[in-house]
Every structure is written in C-alpha cells, then in structure tokens.
C-alpha positions in Angstrom: 36.3 -61.9 -17.0 37.4 -58.9 -19.2 38.5 -55.7 -17.2 35.7 -54.1 -15.4 34.9 -50.8 -16.9 32.1 -49.7 -14.5 33.0 -50.1 -10.8 31.0 -49.5 -7.6 33.2 -48.2 -4.8 31.6 -48.3 -1.5 33.2 -45.9 0.8 34.0 -43.7 -2.2 34.5 -40.6 -0.4 37.2 -41.9 2.0 41.0 -41.9 2.0 41.5 -45.2 0.2 38.3 -45.0 -1.7 38.9 -41.5 -3.2 42.6 -42.5 -4.4 41.3 -45.7 -5.8 38.4 -43.8 -7.8 40.9 -41.3 -9.2 43.1 -44.2 -10.4 40.2 -46.1 -12.0 39.0 -42.7 -13.4 42.5 -42.0 -14.9 42.4 -45.3 -16.7 39.4 -44.5 -18.5 36.8 -46.4 -16.5 33.6 -45.5 -14.9 33.0 -44.9 -11.2 29.8 -45.1 -9.2 30.6 -44.0 -5.6 28.7 -45.0 -2.8 29.2 -43.0 0.4 26.9 -42.2 3.8 29.4 -39.5 4.8 29.2 -41.0 8.3 30.2 -38.2 10.8 33.3 -40.0 12.0 35.4 -37.1 10.4 34.0 -33.9 8.7 32.1 -34.2 5.7 33.7 -31.2 4.1 37.0 -33.2 4.1 35.6 -36.1 2.5 34.0 -33.7 -0.3 37.6 -32.5 -1.1 38.6 -35.9 -1.6 35.9 -36.2 -4.4 36.8 -32.9 -6.6 39.0 -34.5 -8.9 36.6 -37.4 -9.4 33.6 -35.2 -9.8 35.5 -33.0 -12.5 36.1 -36.0 -14.6 32.6 -36.4 -16.2 32.6 -40.4 -15.5 31.9 -40.3 -11.7 28.4 -40.7 -10.1 27.9 -40.3 -6.5 25.1 -41.8 -4.6 24.5 -40.8 -0.9 23.3 -44.0 0.9 24.0 -46.1 3.6 25.2 -49.8 3.0 22.6 -51.2 5.6 19.8 -49.8 3.1 18.9 -52.6 1.1 16.3 -50.7 -1.1 18.9 -48.1 -1.7 21.5 -50.8 -2.7 18.8 -52.5 -4.9 17.9 -49.2 -6.8 21.7 -48.3 -7.4 22.2 -51.7 -8.9 19.1 -51.6 -11.1 20.1 -48.0 -12.3 23.6 -48.7 -13.5 25.2 -51.7 -15.3 28.1 -52.3 -12.8 30.8 -54.9 -13.7 32.4 -55.3 -10.2 32.5 -53.9 -6.7 35.1 -52.8 -4.3 33.8 -52.6 -1.0 35.5 -50.2 1.3 32.7 -48.7 3.2 32.6 -49.6 7.1 33.0 -47.9 10.5 36.7 -47.6 10.9 39.2 -47.6 13.9 40.1 -49.9 16.6 39.7 -47.7 19.6 36.1 -46.3 18.6 35.1 -49.8 18.2 35.5 -50.5 22.0 33.0 -47.9 22.6 30.4 -48.6 20.0 30.6 -52.6 19.4 26.8 -52.8 18.5 27.3 -50.1 15.7 30.4 -51.6 14.4 28.6 -55.1 14.0 25.5 -53.6 12.4 27.4 -51.6 9.7 30.4 -53.8 9.1 28.7 -57.0 9.3 25.1 -56.4 8.3 26.1 -53.8 5.8 28.5 -55.9 4.1 25.9 -58.8 4.0 23.5 -56.6 2.2 26.3 -55.5 -0.4 26.8 -58.9 -1.1 23.0 -59.8 -1.3 22.5 -56.9 -3.7 25.4 -58.1 -5.9 23.7 -61.6 -6.1 20.2 -60.2 -6.9 21.8 -57.9 -9.7 23.9 -60.7 -11.2 27.3 -58.9 -10.3 29.8 -61.8 -9.8 32.9 -60.1 -8.5 34.0 -57.9 -5.3 37.2 -56.8 -3.7 36.3 -56.8 0.0 38.5 -54.4 2.4 39.6 -56.6 5.2 42.1 -55.7 7.8 45.6 -56.7 9.3 43.6 -56.4 12.6 42.2 -60.0 12.0 45.6 -61.4 13.1 45.3 -60.2 16.7 48.1 -60.0 19.1 51.2 -61.6 17.8 54.9 -61.7 18.9 56.1 -63.0 15.8 55.8 -62.5 12.0 55.5 -61.7 9.2 51.7 -62.7 9.1 50.7 -65.0 6.5 47.2 -65.6 5.1 47.2 -69.4 6.4 47.9 -68.1 10.0 45.0 -68.6 12.6 42.9 -65.7 12.8 40.2 -66.7 15.3 41.3 -64.5 18.3 40.5 -60.7 17.4 41.3 -58.4 20.4 38.8 -55.7 19.2 35.3 -55.4 18.0 36.7 -54.0 14.6 38.8 -56.8 14.2 35.9 -59.1 14.9 33.5 -57.6 12.3 36.4 -57.6 9.9 36.9 -61.2 10.2 33.2 -61.7 10.1 33.1 -60.1 7.1 35.7 -62.4 5.4 33.6 -65.3 6.5 30.4 -64.0 5.1 31.9 -63.3 1.8 33.2 -67.0 1.5 29.8 -68.1 2.4 28.3 -65.9 -0.6 31.3 -67.5 -2.7 30.3 -71.0 -1.7 26.5 -70.7 -2.4 26.2 -68.0 -5.0 29.6 -68.4 -6.9 30.5 -64.8 -6.2 34.4 -64.1 -7.1 35.8 -62.6 -3.8 39.1 -61.4 -3.0 39.4 -60.3 0.6 42.4 -57.6 0.8 43.9 -57.5 4.4 44.8 -54.1 4.4 47.8 -53.2 6.6 48.2 -49.7 7.9 47.8 -47.3 4.9 49.0 -43.8 4.7 49.5 -41.0 2.4 47.8 -38.0 0.9 43.9 -37.6 2.1 44.8 -40.0 5.2 42.1 -39.9 7.9 42.7 -37.5 10.5 42.6 -40.1 13.4 45.3 -42.1 11.9 48.7 -41.8 13.5 50.8 -40.2 10.7 48.2 -37.5 10.0 47.5 -36.8 13.8 51.1 -36.8 14.5 52.0 -34.4 11.8 49.1 -31.9 12.6 49.9 -31.9 16.3 53.7 -31.2 15.5 52.9 -28.6 12.8 50.7 -26.9 15.6 53.2 -27.1 18.2 51.0 -29.4 20.3 52.0 -32.7 22.1 52.1 -36.0 20.3 50.3 -38.8 22.1 52.1 -42.0 22.1 50.5 -45.1 23.3 53.1 -47.2 25.0 56.7 -46.7 24.8 57.0 -46.0 21.1 58.3 -49.6 20.2 55.0 -50.8 18.6 55.3 -51.9 15.1 53.2 -51.3 11.9 53.4 -52.4 8.3 53.0 -48.7 6.9 51.8 -49.0 3.5 51.7 -46.1 1.1 48.2 -45.7 -0.3 49.2 -45.6 -4.0 50.8 -49.0 -3.5 47.9 -50.4 -1.7 45.7 -49.0 -4.7 48.0 -51.0 -7.1 47.0 -54.2 -5.3 43.2 -53.3 -5.3 43.5 -52.7 -9.0 45.0 -55.8 -9.5 42.5 -57.7 -7.4 39.7 -56.1 -9.2 41.2 -57.2 -12.8 42.1 -60.8 -11.5 39.0 -62.6 -10.3 40.4 -65.5 -8.0 37.3 -67.3 -7.0 37.9 -66.9 -3.3 41.2 -65.4 -1.9 42.4 -63.9 1.1 45.4 -61.6 0.5 47.8 -59.6 2.6 48.3 -55.8 0.9 51.1 -54.2 2.9 54.6 -53.1 2.4 56.3 -56.1 3.9 58.2 -54.3 6.6 57.7 -52.7 9.9 58.3 -49.4 11.3 58.3 -48.3 14.9 56.1 -45.6 16.5 59.3 -43.8 17.7 60.7 -44.0 14.0 57.3 -42.6 12.5 58.0 -39.4 15.0 61.5 -39.2 14.1 60.8 -39.4 10.3 58.0 -36.7 10.7 60.5 -34.4 12.5 62.9 -34.6 9.6 60.5 -34.0 7.1 58.5 -31.3 8.7 61.4 -29.7 10.1 59.9 -29.5 13.4 60.6 -31.2 16.7 58.2 -33.4 18.4 56.9 -33.2 22.1 56.0 -36.6 22.9 53.3 -37.3 25.6 53.5 -41.1 26.5 50.2 -42.5 27.2 49.3 -46.1 28.7 48.9 -48.6 25.9 45.1 -48.7 24.7 43.0 -51.9 24.9 42.5 -53.5 21.5 45.8 -52.3 20.0 48.1 -54.6 18.9 51.8 -54.6 19.4 52.7 -55.1 15.8 51.5 -55.7 12.3 53.8 -57.3 9.7 52.5 -58.7 6.3 54.0 -61.6 4.3 53.0 -60.3 0.8 54.5 -63.1 -1.3 50.9 -64.6 -2.0 49.8 -61.2 -3.1 53.0 -60.7 -5.2 52.5 -64.4 -6.8 48.8 -64.1 -7.6 48.5 -60.3 -8.4 52.0 -59.3 -9.3 51.6 -56.9 -6.1 55.0 -55.1 -5.8 54.9 -52.2 -3.3 57.8 -49.9 -4.2 57.5 -46.5 -2.2 60.1 -46.3 0.7 58.5 -45.0 4.0 60.6 -41.7 4.1 59.3 -40.9 0.5 55.9 -41.7 1.3 56.0 -39.6 4.3 57.4 -36.9 2.2 54.6 -36.9 -0.1 52.0 -37.0 2.5 53.5 -34.1 4.1 53.4 -32.1 0.9 50.0 -33.0 0.5 49.0 -31.8 4.1 51.1 -28.6 3.7 49.4 -27.6 0.7 45.9 -27.8 2.2 46.8 -25.1 4.5 
C-alpha cells in the first residue's frame, strides 16, 4: 500500500484528532474530518482546535455521529478515502461509570458502523484508537500487548477492548488491515479540560485547590501528543494486517510529580485537596513500547518536563 493521501479522521476536532490532522496536512495530505461535537466539553474549544486545518484548503469537516450509518455511507461515497484513523469515542473512565449504556452505544456500536462503512466503500486500512485502560488494575509492569486484558475495571475500558475484538473480526472476515493503538495518557497543547495536567494547571493558575484522588502515588505513562502522533502516522503508513501496539512514553510519572512539575513550570504553588480514590481508576499505567518500536520505528523523544513546558506555553497563550 502506498502512502494514504486522503485520510478520514473520526473525532477530528478533539485533542489528538486535530493534532494529527495538522500533521497530515503539513505533509501535504488531504484530511476529511468527522466530528459530532459531543458536549463533553465546549464546542468553541474544539472549533479553535480546527482553525489551522480549516485555513489549509485541504481539510473538509463533516458534522455527524459515528452511529449514523447513512451519514457514514454518504461521507465515504462523496470522498475517495484511502485510510481511516478512528479516534471518535465517548472518553473518560469516571463519566463511563455514570453512563455505561451511552459508552457502549457510541464506542462499540459506533466503531462497528465505521468498520462496516469501510467495508462497503472498499477502504481497507484503519488505525483504531484503543486505550491503556484495557490492561485493568495491575501492580506490575511495563504492560505488554500479549498480557491478558480480559478484566477491565470501567465501562470505558470494556468498550475499548470490545472495539479491539470487533476490529479483529472485521480483519478476519473482510481482510481489513487494522492497527489497534493502545494509547497511554496523552498530554500537551489542546489537551481536554477534564484531563489531569490541564485540570491541575487551570486550577493552580486560578488559585483553586487541585483535587488529587488518593495519596498522589498513582503512576501514569504520560505521553506527549506529538510523540503519539508520530506513532499514529507510522501506523497509518505501515499496514500490518492486524496488530495491537502500545503507544506510550515507556516510563511512569506519579501524580505527585505532575503537581511538582507544574509548580516549577507555572511558578505557582498548588493547594492539593486529597480525595478518595475513584472507582474505575487504575493505580498505574506503563507501556512496553518495544513492539511499536520494532514494527513502526516508534521512538518517543519528549522528556516530561519539556512536554509540560510546551503545554503550559500553549495554555498561557490562550488567555
């Protein structure tokens, strides 16, 4: 397969989707964006994410829901799409505890409809955004793609694992080339307002208390968004048949270290408000990235301090 020149990105207005779109447009490709502008966070923030893409002349946005099979059929019929990066989903572990049926509907049914539309349009390659949450609660690490993942502890995690299984089914029956990218905690410019680094920074700059669930010892494999996009583009350009690949930084940072790094970067002190650990939250995520390195040449390079500084410059520039 030659390099995909026209790429459909579902969830194109989001944090990762818009960053990926800008990268592909910068490489001279054409991007078809699909987004429902779900009100999980304000639409105006997502619209700002798309300003650079919409000025490029090579980006077309479709407002539609991935559960709408007719809208997907029209989209594929109207554009000559070479490949898909499927990022659209209801996001977040904690909200999934309150809305499990909605998460199953969007993340499982919606993913199935995207895959079905691809088959009907004879589009043969997709990169599917899975999640580190599929690994469940672990006391060891790093996590490898061959590890068992049959005990998710949140509805969100269960829907992402279900999406992987559905994608494999379409690979087996229809020959789709599918790379399931198990994305570890992404951060950087345009980060969603509910995610820890942005939430903490926003509250610290406003002089508000920072909610830390548990004692601050939880570990996350924080992955800078541009490094993650490197992996997604490599997966887009290298169909592998069917593959499960971790896209993380390959190292962990504690929540307490996140707060300390933000204090140094922003030049303000945090007022930490400890809260009980939340159901559905895992105590650690940690990616073994050796398979992604071997199969994609994936090589995340951004140190955590540098990534936080680049995020902070973006956040302060928005004010």
